[in-house]
C-alpha atoms as one frame of an Amber mdcrd trajectory, in Angstrom:
protein
   0.000   0.000   0.000   2.777   2.422   0.911   4.650   1.658  -2.328   1.572
   2.508  -4.396   1.174   5.780  -2.511   4.839   6.659  -3.128   4.501   5.835
  -6.831   1.399   8.000  -7.081   3.204  10.867  -5.346   6.155  10.574  -7.723
   3.878  10.577 -10.764   1.973  13.630  -9.492   5.247  15.455  -8.807   6.634
  14.678 -12.262   3.349  15.806 -13.811   3.485  19.113 -11.921   7.107  19.765
 -12.928   6.419  19.027 -16.602   3.305  21.207 -16.511   5.273  24.009 -14.864
   7.998  24.007 -17.503   5.605  23.749 -20.437   3.227  26.454 -19.145   6.084
  28.765 -18.252   7.834  28.268 -21.589   4.654  28.879 -23.579   3.767  31.947
 -21.485   7.239  33.406 -21.888   7.371  32.684 -25.621   3.937  34.197 -26.237
   4.816  37.196 -24.108   8.090  37.759 -25.927   6.678  37.534 -29.436   3.565
  39.537 -28.586   5.805  42.139 -26.957   8.029  42.260 -30.031   4.944  42.816
 -32.165   3.832  45.734 -29.974   7.375  47.136 -29.910   7.544  47.054 -33.701
   4.160  48.775 -33.926   4.963  51.537 -31.464   8.738  52.002 -31.576   9.652
  50.722 -35.063  11.734  47.920 -33.530  14.199  50.257 -31.810  13.256  49.299
 -28.266  12.218  46.043 -26.638  10.201  47.348 -23.718   7.017  45.320 -24.183
   8.962  42.182 -25.104  10.736  42.123 -21.748   7.687  43.165 -19.741   5.466
  40.477 -21.276   8.267  37.907 -21.062   8.509  38.404 -17.301   4.728  38.472
 -17.030   4.662  35.020 -18.658   7.331  33.831 -16.229   5.423  35.081 -13.198
   2.164  33.605 -14.491   3.840  30.194 -14.742   5.239  30.517 -11.225   1.891
  31.557  -9.769   0.135  28.622 -11.458   2.793  26.241 -10.129   2.498  27.570
  -6.572  -1.307  27.304  -6.670  -1.089  23.728  -7.950   1.414  22.719  -5.251
  -0.680  24.275  -2.467  -3.804  22.559  -3.784  -1.963  19.225  -3.902  -0.684
  19.671  -0.343  -4.178  20.464   0.927  -5.580  17.403  -0.864  -2.902  15.147
   0.644  -3.562  16.486   4.136  -7.286  15.868   3.657  -6.597  12.290   2.536
  -4.338  11.652   5.547  -7.028  12.799   7.988  -9.678  10.503   6.510
């Protein structure tokens, strides 16, 4: 029983890590290219203000999603241990 629980925990952890990296990468890539588009529209490609701002916004969005998912998983595990 304990081995199955450990395997399930490992699988959930790997799933969360893979989801974190994929969501963060996609958010950063979309932010960068969308920012470059806005920079080219407004500044004729001379500055990269929006590219960096939206890149970091994508990074922080991925981190916030990861933290929420970890906290939710911890709360679910604590609930399962009590019952």
